[in-house]
N, C-alpha and C positions, 0 to 999 in steps of 0.2 A: 560138794563143798561143805565143810563143817559150818554149822550155824554160827559158831563163835570161835574165833582163834585170836591169839594175843601176839602182838608184835612189840618188840622193844623199839622205842623212839628215843632219840638223843636230842635234848633241848640245849640250844646254844643261844647266847645273846652277846652281841658286840655293843660297845658303847654307842649310843645314839641310833639304835636299831630296834626292830621288833624282836620278839622271841621267835626263833626258828626251830623247827623240829624236822629231823630226817630219820629214815628207817634203814638200818643196815641190811635187812632182809627184803626190802622193797625199794630197790634203787629207782630213783625218779619220783618218789613220793615225798613231797615237802609240804609243810604247813607253817603258818606264821600267825602270830597274834600280838597285838600291842601290849596287852596285859597278861601277866603270868596266869591269872585265874582262867583265862580263855584259851590257853595253849593246848590243853588236853582235848577240848572239844574241836579245836582247829585241827589238831593232829588226827583225830578220829575221822573228821570229814575228809581230810587230805588222803588218808589211807584208803577210805572207802571209794572216793572218786578215782584214785589211781588203779585200784583193783578192778573196778567196774569198767574203766577205759581199756585195761588189758583184756578183759573178757569180751568186750565189744569188738576188739581188734582180733579176737580169736587166739590170743596169747594165753599161756598158762598163768594161773594165779600163783604168786610166790608163796612158798612154805616157810613159816617162821621156824627158826632154830630154837633150841632150848635157851632159856634166859642166861644161864651160866656161860654157855658157849658164846653168845652174842656179847655179853658184858666183858668177857675176857679176850675178845678179838682186839687186834692191835689198833685199829682205827677208833674203836669205842674207848679203849683205855687211854689213848692219846687225847681224845676229846674231853674225857672226864678229868684228866690231869690238867687240862687247860681251863677247867671251870664248868664244863657241861654237866648236865644231869640226865640220868636215864629214867624213862618212864615205861610203863607197860600199857599198851593201847589195844582195846578190843577191836577186831575187825567186824563191823556191823554192815557188811555188804549185802546187797540184794541176793537172795538165794535163787531167784527166778521162779519160785513156786509160791503162789499166793494161797491163802486160806481164808475162807469166809468166816467172819466172827459176828456175833451179835452182842452189842454193848448198849447200855442205857446211859444217856447223857441228857442233861437239862436242855430243853428246847432252845432257850436263848443262847446257850453255849454252842449248840449245833449251828445256829444261824451265824454266830461269830466265826466259827470254824469254816463254814462254807464261804463266807465273805473273804476271810484271810486266804483260803485256798484259791479262790477265784482270782484274787489280786496277784497271786504268785503264778497263775497259770497251772495250778495243780488240781487233781481230783481230791475229794475229801479223804479218800483212803491214802493217797500219796502224802498229803499234808499230815495226817495223823501218824503215819509211819515215820516220817522225818522228825516230827515232834517227839516221838518215842525214842528215836535214836539220839537226838540231842539231849533228852532228859537222862538217858542211860549214861551217855558220856559225861554229862555234868555230875553224875553221881560217883564217877570214878575218882574225882578229886578228893 
């Protein structure tokens, strides 16, 4: 699996609803956010969880098409004509292979990380990996 692939997401919003995002190349992957500023990170999480669920079930990971091909497909063109927006979302799914790293972090911050990880039922490594994914997705905006 590639470490990083990009999927086109389509953001739609009806009156009195949250922002929703769907992926033409990952049927069944949907994300939502109340605020536009949060929709890209919600999309990234939804895409990641969808792909990981497929992998857990032994199903193949969807392959994204080229941007131009997706954006020119009939369903995406119709959505954009109705007011939707297209975004590009990186797939930051677990590759299944972990690598040991050595980092230096202030002792008080490590204690706060450990407490936050424990409160969420995560290991320190899982917490830091998720925080990194969230920060990467936040930087896409």
